[in-house]
C-alpha positions as a printed NumPy array, in Angstrom:
array([[ 20.389,  -3.176,  46.412],
       [ 19.961,  -3.931,  42.773],
       [ 22.725,  -3.696,  40.182],
       [ 21.71 ,  -3.547,  36.538],
       [ 24.269,  -4.097,  33.795],
       [ 23.453,  -3.909,  30.022],
       [ 25.478,  -6.569,  28.472],
       [ 25.111,  -5.806,  24.743],
       [ 24.164,  -8.053,  21.87 ],
       [ 25.458, -11.585,  22.242],
       [ 26.708, -13.1  ,  18.883],
       [ 24.183, -15.245,  17.391],
       [ 24.84 , -19.161,  17.348],
       [ 26.078, -20.479,  14.12 ],
       [ 23.634, -22.163,  11.92 ],
       [ 23.732, -25.67 ,  10.768],
       [ 24.274, -26.556,   7.155],
       [ 21.456, -25.144,   5.065],
       [ 19.666, -21.91 ,   4.405],
       [ 18.608, -19.384,   7.19 ],
       [ 14.952, -18.234,   6.953],
       [ 12.726, -15.851,   8.843],
       [  9.478, -17.248,  10.185],
       [  6.539, -15.242,  11.336],
       [  4.422, -17.765,  13.345],
       [  1.231, -15.948,  13.334],
       [ -2.207, -16.446,  14.932],
       [ -4.069, -16.663,  11.62 ],
       [ -1.458, -17.118,   9.118],
       [  2.416, -17.978,   9.134],
       [  4.861, -16.75 ,   6.65 ],
       [  8.475, -17.806,   5.719],
       [ 10.999, -15.495,   3.991],
       [ 14.43 , -15.82 ,   2.694],
       [ 17.082, -13.138,   2.237],
       [ 20.047, -13.167,  -0.058],
       [ 22.444, -10.116,  -0.506],
       [ 20.095,  -8.269,   1.88 ],
       [ 17.085,  -8.591,  -0.373],
       [ 14.308, -10.733,   1.183],
       [ 11.44 , -12.333,  -0.512],
       [  8.452, -14.323,   0.745],
       [  8.382, -17.967,  -0.149],
       [  5.317, -18.697,  -2.336],
       [  4.354, -22.176,  -1.438],
       [  1.82 , -24.032,  -3.679],
       [ -1.771, -23.806,  -2.089],
       [ -0.593, -20.834,  -0.024],
       [ -1.795, -17.52 ,  -1.818],
       [  0.661, -14.729,  -1.209],
       [  2.855, -17.057,   0.894],
       [  0.356, -17.088,   3.756],
       [  0.114, -20.496,   5.29 ],
       [ -2.894, -20.996,   7.586],
       [ -1.839, -21.496,  11.154],
       [ -4.239, -24.358,  11.755],
       [ -4.132, -28.03 ,  12.439],
       [ -6.703, -30.605,  11.359],
       [ -7.466, -33.179,  13.978],
       [-10.098, -35.889,  13.39 ],
       [-11.864, -33.983,  10.769],
       [-11.925, -30.632,  12.839],
       [ -9.811, -27.568,  12.336],
       [ -7.964, -26.018,  15.396],
       [ -6.726, -22.502,  14.945],
       [ -5.866, -19.367,  16.976],
       [ -3.835, -21.421,  19.451],
       [ -1.073, -18.786,  19.512],
       [ -3.368, -16.972,  22.052],
       [ -2.836, -19.949,  24.367],
       [  1.092, -19.822,  24.308],
       [  1.037, -18.169,  27.866],
       [ -0.208, -21.535,  29.182],
       [  1.458, -23.737,  26.612],
       [  0.907, -27.124,  28.347],
       [ -2.772, -26.548,  28.982],
       [ -5.241, -28.249,  26.753],
       [ -6.535, -25.839,  24.085],
       [ -8.693, -27.989,  21.834],
       [ -9.07 , -31.621,  20.753],
       [ -6.864, -32.627,  23.672],
       [ -3.915, -30.739,  22.231],
       [ -1.822, -28.058,  23.811],
       [ -0.698, -24.738,  22.241],
       [  2.913, -26.067,  22.418],
       [  2.032, -29.279,  20.415],
       [ -0.146, -27.447,  18.038],
       [  2.64 , -24.756,  17.264],
       [  5.1  , -27.642,  16.795],
       [  2.686, -29.128,  14.165],
       [  2.658, -25.96 ,  12.229],
       [  6.321, -25.457,  12.361],
       [  6.928, -28.987,  11.156],
       [  4.665, -28.192,   8.298],
       [  6.524, -24.954,   7.559],
       [  9.888, -26.706,   7.698],
       [  8.795, -29.483,   5.359],
       [  7.206, -27.134,   2.774],
       [ 10.243, -24.866,   2.944],
       [ 12.81 , -27.598,   2.328],
       [ 10.688, -29.061,  -0.467],
       [ 10.196, -25.606,  -1.993],
       [ 13.994, -24.636,  -1.816],
       [ 15.438, -28.19 ,  -2.377],
       [ 17.583, -27.811,   0.578],
       [ 17.611, -28.03 ,   4.446],
       [ 16.844, -25.311,   6.87 ],
       [ 19.994, -24.604,   8.753],
       [ 18.519, -22.05 ,  11.136],
       [ 15.695, -19.555,  11.551],
       [ 14.952, -16.253,  13.11 ],
       [ 11.472, -16.617,  14.56 ],
       [  9.216, -13.652,  15.461],
       [  7.131, -13.288,  18.615],
       [  4.774, -10.686,  19.89 ],
       [  6.648,  -7.963,  21.854],
       [  4.264,  -8.602,  24.77 ],
       [  5.045, -12.389,  24.953],
       [  6.057, -13.382,  28.369],
       [  9.157, -15.495,  29.193],
       [  6.867, -18.526,  29.196],
       [  5.458, -17.903,  25.749],
       [  8.834, -17.145,  24.432],
       [ 10.2  , -20.323,  25.842],
       [  7.276, -22.251,  24.566],
       [  7.774, -20.892,  20.91 ],
       [ 11.594, -21.747,  21.042],
       [ 10.786, -25.253,  22.255],
       [  8.067, -25.884,  19.604],
       [ 10.708, -24.911,  16.952],
       [ 13.221, -27.263,  18.451],
       [ 10.572, -30.039,  18.644],
       [ 10.   , -29.425,  14.804],
       [ 13.62 , -29.769,  14.141],
       [ 14.27 , -26.125,  13.603],
       [ 17.562, -24.491,  14.955],
       [ 16.543, -21.228,  16.491],
       [ 19.132, -18.607,  15.769],
       [ 17.298, -15.819,  17.348],
       [ 13.824, -14.895,  18.723],
       [ 13.011, -11.346,  17.617],
       [ 10.076,  -9.116,  18.55 ],
       [  7.606,  -8.649,  15.613],
       [  7.656,  -4.882,  15.726],
       [ 11.408,  -4.7  ,  15.492],
       [ 11.285,  -7.274,  12.616],
       [  8.836,  -4.977,  10.854],
       [ 11.084,  -1.927,  11.281],
       [ 13.923,  -3.883,   9.882],
       [ 11.792,  -4.787,   6.884],
       [ 11.203,  -1.084,   6.157],
       [ 14.981,  -0.549,   5.946],
       [ 15.031,   1.637,   9.118],
       [ 18.484,   0.451,   9.859],
       [ 20.052,   2.781,   7.498],
       [ 21.744,   6.032,   8.644],
       [ 19.103,   8.268,   6.939],
       [ 16.351,   6.61 ,   8.836],
       [ 16.923,   8.11 ,  12.253],
       [ 13.908,   9.05 ,  14.322],
       [ 11.115,   7.684,  16.436],
       [  8.672,   5.285,  15.036],
       [  5.493,   3.462,  16.115],
       [  4.906,  -0.018,  14.993],
       [  1.132,  -0.699,  14.943],
       [  0.774,  -4.473,  14.823],
       [ -2.867,  -5.503,  14.486],
       [ -3.098,  -9.139,  13.564],
       [ -5.54 , -11.9  ,  13.676],
       [ -5.21 , -12.749,  17.303],
       [ -2.95 , -10.132,  19.035],
       [ -2.326,  -6.382,  19.012],
       [  1.1  ,  -4.831,  19.748],
       [  2.165,  -1.227,  19.931],
       [  5.902,  -0.641,  20.156],
       [  7.833,   2.581,  20.067],
       [ 11.357,   2.657,  18.788],
       [ 14.054,   5.152,  18.646],
       [ 16.386,   4.434,  15.673],
       [ 19.799,   6.068,  15.463],
       [ 22.535,   5.045,  13.005],
       [ 21.402,   1.363,  12.943],
       [ 20.659,   1.067,  16.595],
       [ 17.177,  -0.068,  17.394],
       [ 16.112,   0.964,  20.903],
       [ 12.719,  -0.084,  22.068],
       [ 11.396,   2.816,  24.259],
       [  8.252,   1.103,  25.327],
       [  5.749,  -1.759,  24.283],
       [  2.138,  -2.399,  25.121],
       [ -0.581,  -4.428,  23.682],
       [ -3.248,  -7.09 ,  24.213],
       [ -2.798, -10.717,  23.477],
       [ -6.533, -11.215,  23.157],
       [ -7.321,  -8.419,  20.744],
       [ -7.27 ,  -8.879,  16.997],
       [ -9.248,  -9.691,  13.793],
       [-10.609, -12.902,  15.364],
       [-12.606, -10.784,  17.77 ],
       [-14.173,  -8.745,  14.841],
       [-15.028, -12.059,  13.172],
       [-16.696, -13.25 ,  16.33 ],
       [-18.77 , -10.053,  16.573],
       [-19.892, -10.259,  13.029],
       [-20.973, -13.922,  13.359],
       [-23.062, -13.137,  16.437],
       [-24.358,  -9.733,  15.254],
       [-27.12 , -11.127,  13.181],
       [-30.405, -12.612,  14.589],
       [-29.914, -16.305,  15.815],
       [-31.664, -17.83 ,  12.719],
       [-29.305, -16.083,  10.398],
       [-26.089, -16.563,  12.366],
       [-23.031, -17.3  ,   9.971],
       [-19.901, -19.215,  10.56 ],
       [-16.728, -17.692,  11.907],
       [-14.97 , -18.515,   8.585],
       [-17.769, -16.597,   6.698],
       [-17.456, -13.723,   8.919],
       [-13.828, -13.581,   8.241],
       [-14.595, -13.567,   4.552],
       [-17.116, -10.652,   5.149],
       [-14.472,  -8.615,   7.084],
       [-11.806,  -9.011,   4.5  ],
       [-14.205,  -8.084,   1.749],
       [-15.136,  -4.868,   3.602],
       [-11.551,  -3.656,   3.033],
       [-12.922,  -2.804,  -0.428],
       [-14.83 ,   0.496,   0.03 ],
       [-17.463,  -0.587,  -2.656],
       [-18.246,  -3.941,  -1.107],
       [-21.903,  -4.59 ,  -0.145],
       [-22.812,  -7.495,   2.013],
       [-26.16 ,  -9.346,   2.2  ],
       [-25.652, -10.115,   5.893],
       [-24.573,  -6.866,   7.328],
       [-24.464,  -3.108,   6.349],
       [-21.425,  -1.001,   5.96 ],
       [-22.628,   1.097,   8.841],
       [-22.997,  -1.893,  11.166],
       [-19.652,  -3.282,  10.096],
       [-17.834,   0.005,  10.855],
       [-19.528,   0.132,  14.251],
       [-18.169,  -3.332,  15.083],
       [-14.63 ,  -2.527,  13.764],
       [-14.616,   0.691,  15.61 ],
       [-15.121,  -0.933,  18.92 ],
       [-11.985,  -2.936,  18.577],
       [ -9.865,  -0.336,  16.677],
       [-10.64 ,   2.23 ,  19.394],
       [ -9.208,  -0.336,  21.989],
       [ -5.915,  -0.311,  20.004],
       [ -5.802,   3.419,  19.959],
       [ -6.327,   3.715,  23.602],
       [ -3.395,   1.426,  24.12 ],
       [ -1.192,   3.474,  21.882],
       [ -2.089,   6.72 ,  23.475],
       [ -1.433,   5.343,  26.997],
       [  1.91 ,   3.919,  25.792],
       [  2.868,   7.37 ,  24.504],
       [  1.979,   8.844,  27.802],
       [  3.823,   6.222,  29.84 ],
       [  7.09 ,   6.801,  28.055],
       [  6.53 ,  10.615,  27.716],
       [  6.491,  10.762,  23.867],
       [  4.238,  13.24 ,  22.077],
       [  2.549,  12.264,  18.924],
       [  4.37 ,  15.162,  17.174],
       [  7.645,  13.506,  18.065],
       [  6.724,  10.41 ,  15.994],
       [  8.341,  10.358,  12.691],
       [  6.388,   7.434,  11.142],
       [  3.717,   4.612,  11.98 ],
       [  4.397,   1.247,  10.481],
       [  1.288,  -0.854,   9.856],
       [  1.654,  -4.573,  10.363],
       [ -0.948,  -7.406,  10.448],
       [ -3.839,  -8.083,   8.121],
       [ -6.31 ,  -6.215,  10.358],
       [ -4.54 ,  -2.922,   9.471],
       [ -6.267,  -3.203,   6.115],
       [ -9.431,  -1.96 ,   7.684],
       [-10.178,   1.537,   6.533],
       [-11.092,   2.744,  10.01 ],
       [ -7.514,   1.821,  11.264],
       [ -5.748,   4.44 ,   8.958],
       [ -8.205,   7.158,   9.689],
       [ -7.933,   6.453,  13.54 ],
       [ -4.114,   6.619,  13.416],
       [ -4.076,   9.746,  11.396],
       [ -6.334,  11.321,  13.829],
       [ -3.646,  10.763,  16.558],
       [ -0.439,  11.414,  14.558],
       [ -1.683,  13.473,  11.647],
       [ -1.594,  12.897,   7.913],
       [  1.404,  11.463,   5.988],
       [  2.958,   9.531,   8.705],
       [  1.712,   6.033,   7.877],
       [  4.052,   3.41 ,   6.389],
       [  2.14 ,   0.747,   4.569],
       [  4.075,  -0.073,   1.376],
       [  5.028,  -3.514,   2.407],
       [  2.322,  -6.326,   2.55 ],
       [  1.31 ,  -5.988,   6.317],
       [  0.93 ,  -9.754,   6.424],
       [  4.586, -10.265,   5.337],
       [  6.59 ,  -7.493,   6.743],
       [  7.442,  -9.282,   9.992],
       [  8.685, -12.347,   8.198],
       [ 10.756, -10.217,   5.733],
       [ 12.401,  -8.377,   8.56 ],
       [ 13.306, -11.745,  10.398],
       [ 14.859, -12.958,   7.113],
       [ 16.987,  -9.919,   6.656],
       [ 18.09 , -10.104,  10.326],
       [ 18.768, -13.775,   9.888],
       [ 21.163, -13.18 ,   7.018],
       [ 22.836, -10.315,   8.812],
       [ 23.541, -12.484,  11.901],
       [ 24.955, -15.387,   9.955],
       [ 26.543, -13.892,   6.732],
       [ 30.102, -12.773,   7.642],
       [ 30.279, -10.995,   4.275],
       [ 27.808,  -8.332,   5.651],
       [ 30.018,  -5.699,   7.423],
       [ 27.249,  -4.188,   9.599],
       [ 24.05 ,  -5.325,  11.172],
       [ 21.582,  -3.459,  13.279],
       [ 22.031,  -3.56 ,  17.046],
       [ 18.687,  -4.457,  18.671],
       [ 18.008,  -3.206,  22.026],
       [ 14.809,  -4.663,  22.947],
       [ 13.129,  -4.475,  26.384],
       [ 11.651,  -6.409,  29.279],
       [  7.953,  -6.148,  28.584],
       [  6.954,  -7.001,  32.263],
       [  8.947,  -6.529,  35.39 ],
       [ 10.723,  -9.542,  36.733],
       [ 11.214, -10.247,  40.475],
       [ 11.114, -12.658,  43.443],
       [  8.549, -13.301,  46.065],
       [  9.42 , -12.091,  49.58 ],
       [  7.846, -12.069,  52.9  ],
       [  4.065, -11.605,  53.222],
       [  3.433, -12.396,  49.579],
       [  5.136,  -9.217,  48.414],
       [  7.355,  -8.936,  45.203],
       [ 10.807,  -7.587,  45.232],
       [ 11.437,  -6.236,  41.586],
       [ 14.771,  -7.294,  40.131],
       [ 14.525,  -6.204,  36.539],
       [ 11.979,  -3.348,  36.055],
       [  9.832,  -3.408,  32.92 ],
       [ 11.153,  -1.478,  29.881],
       [ 14.813,  -2.43 ,  30.828],
       [ 16.811,  -2.842,  27.616],
       [ 17.998,  -6.413,  26.951],
       [ 20.278,  -8.291,  27.016],
       [ 20.703,  -7.54 ,  30.733],
       [ 22.289,  -9.018,  33.837],
       [ 21.127,  -7.958,  37.214],
       [ 21.94 ,  -8.903,  40.803],
       [ 20.053,  -8.444,  44.11 ],
       [ 21.191,  -9.027,  47.647],
       [ 18.877, -10.458,  50.101],
       [ 18.936, -12.621,  53.257],
       [ 16.809, -14.979,  55.361],
       [ 13.615, -13.997,  57.208],
       [ 13.711, -16.833,  59.81 ],
       [ 16.426, -17.918,  62.235],
       [ 18.357, -21.095,  61.293],
       [ 16.975, -21.354,  57.859],
       [ 18.899, -24.114,  55.992],
       [ 16.855, -23.973,  52.816],
       [ 15.276, -21.145,  50.979],
       [ 12.531, -21.185,  48.514],
       [ 13.065, -18.693,  45.58 ],
       [  9.984, -17.981,  43.721],
       [ 10.594, -16.126,  40.406],
       [  7.576, -14.045,  39.174],
       [  6.729, -11.738,  36.311],
       [  4.444,  -8.762,  36.527],
       [  4.035,  -5.167,  37.676],
       [  2.059,  -5.693,  40.794],
       [  3.5  ,  -5.719,  44.356],
       [  1.244,  -8.712,  45.332],
       [  2.758, -12.049,  44.107],
       [ -0.845, -13.464,  43.621],
       [ -1.381, -10.907,  40.905],
       [  1.823, -11.682,  39.045],
       [  2.761, -14.78 ,  36.825],
       [  4.753, -17.523,  38.4  ],
       [  7.78 , -18.382,  36.172],
       [  9.345, -20.943,  38.312],
       [ 10.624, -21.981,  41.806],
       [ 13.984, -23.316,  43.082],
       [ 15.273, -24.288,  46.427],
       [ 18.68 , -23.124,  47.768],
       [ 19.821, -25.889,  50.084],
       [ 22.905, -26.513,  52.386],
       [ 22.912, -23.241,  54.293],
       [ 24.357, -23.498,  57.823],
       [ 21.988, -22.454,  60.621],
       [ 22.449, -18.779,  61.301],
       [ 20.413, -15.862,  62.713],
       [ 17.944, -14.256,  60.323],
       [ 19.585, -11.661,  58.125],
       [ 23.062, -13.144,  58.466],
       [ 23.254, -15.255,  55.208],
       [ 24.425, -13.302,  52.185],
       [ 22.309, -14.302,  49.307],
       [ 23.063, -12.988,  45.851],
       [ 20.439, -13.612,  43.147],
       [ 21.42 , -12.834,  39.593],
       [ 18.801, -12.55 ,  36.88 ],
       [ 19.97 , -12.836,  33.275],
       [ 17.743, -12.085,  30.265],
       [ 19.423, -13.04 ,  27.03 ],
       [ 18.995, -11.574,  23.522],
       [ 15.965, -13.896,  22.973],
       [ 14.235, -12.298,  25.951],
       [ 14.599, -15.638,  27.917],
       [ 15.489, -15.509,  31.755],
       [ 17.785, -17.6  ,  33.716],
       [ 18.293, -17.112,  37.522],
       [ 21.286, -18.108,  39.765],
       [ 21.163, -17.943,  43.543],
       [ 24.327, -18.027,  45.598],
       [ 24.868, -18.009,  49.334],
       [ 28.239, -16.437,  49.868],
       [ 29.181, -17.549,  53.519],
       [ 28.634, -21.329,  52.784],
       [ 29.381, -21.055,  49.169],
       [ 26.133, -22.858,  47.827],
       [ 24.666, -22.117,  44.484],
       [ 21.575, -23.163,  42.547],
       [ 20.686, -22.14 ,  38.907],
       [ 17.339, -22.417,  37.091],
       [ 16.654, -21.783,  33.386],
       [ 13.173, -20.434,  33.747],
       [ 11.142, -23.026,  31.874],
       [  7.457, -23.684,  31.989],
       [  8.125, -27.284,  32.025],
       [ 10.326, -27.321,  35.083],
       [  8.811, -28.306,  38.429],
       [ 11.739, -28.055,  40.819],
       [  9.498, -27.311,  43.716],
       [  7.359, -30.317,  44.642],
       [  4.664, -30.248,  47.26 ],
       [  3.623, -27.733,  49.896],
       [  6.205, -26.178,  52.06 ],
       [  5.098, -24.295,  55.268],
       [  6.454, -20.68 ,  55.326],
       [  6.251, -20.894,  59.111],
       [  8.88 , -23.622,  59.245],
       [ 12.175, -22.781,  61.057],
       [ 14.055, -24.401,  58.319],
       [ 12.336, -23.139,  55.117],
       [ 11.07 , -19.69 ,  54.165],
       [ 11.162, -16.89 ,  51.672],
       [ 13.618, -14.098,  51.551],
       [ 13.93 , -10.69 ,  53.277],
       [ 15.389,  -7.503,  51.833],
       [ 18.827,  -6.451,  52.9  ]])
């Protein structure tokens, strides 16, 4: 039996002395914004046109970029013997340094945005990278929600259902929100962490014959130039470029249509479509969206590269400025189901996907073998019943249980997802009153070495 309790928005931690900023840590570019009196502006750093800071790190003469795509495996080597976690830390350190130099004061806290489809692992990695960079994270907020805030959709006259179409350099997110009287409720989210403008650049650079192959940076320049309807390239025709763009944009439209179907929302029910991310400047994007939702619904009055950062800054001020009487209530969701491994490699779902967060959930289980004194609890993320097809988030061992027949121990496992979308797990055996807790962290390795599931003393859990 599973009990789910929505616990409402938890008050944000107070910031340290200094300003509060909004940071969009992007795949291609990163942006920092500051809000004062609920008016946000992008910080225009020197050598950063339009406030866009390249999300790249130079190592031994080589430039490493697009490492945000690796945040699902943050401690695996990405390039030049560096991990995505370390590379993200470097970018955030540079953003902190530039911000403090530009403003002449310290950063006291930041609201940092993440893709709606980021897993618990990637969210935790983003927060840890910020902490390593010396940034106090007030809140992690989903990029689509931040974009909606930027468009002022937290006002009473902005009620409705909105689609946030976020097509950036490295990732694509589609999120559907219902907004009523300042309450932002995410109805559903989908996307692809390996679909973005980078893929269009790759196709352009490999489209030409081998002896004319151009660099990825040149391909990106060509792609951006094609946003001008009158642009003519010596490397590729408009028709060929449109065919390349269409292949990738059609994938995003398919994701949007499937999401609408999954949450039973008709295109006619949608009041507006917010465009976010530099790749939305492609002409084929607007025509493809209009074909689904009809004319007149696209909202693109804010620079799509900056909307997410602006929304994060506005939310940061709302969270930390007591003079602001109201702030939007954000009801985000769990993007993937969360559960535990049970017998035969099956998964018991504890929190289903699309559950609003923050949320606290309990599930009651027991032992599978007689006389188990220790129980392995394997926490996973995914929407498949087979544990091998899900993502492992962490393992903990509940010890000190008295020998009892199988099914006798009363084990309560509580999952808690906070307002940053981060998960913690507490396991409690009630008869012997033993408890173990784990903050699900990709750096934790509480389970060392193989344990035979056939052992009479150690095993997984059985439903109760």
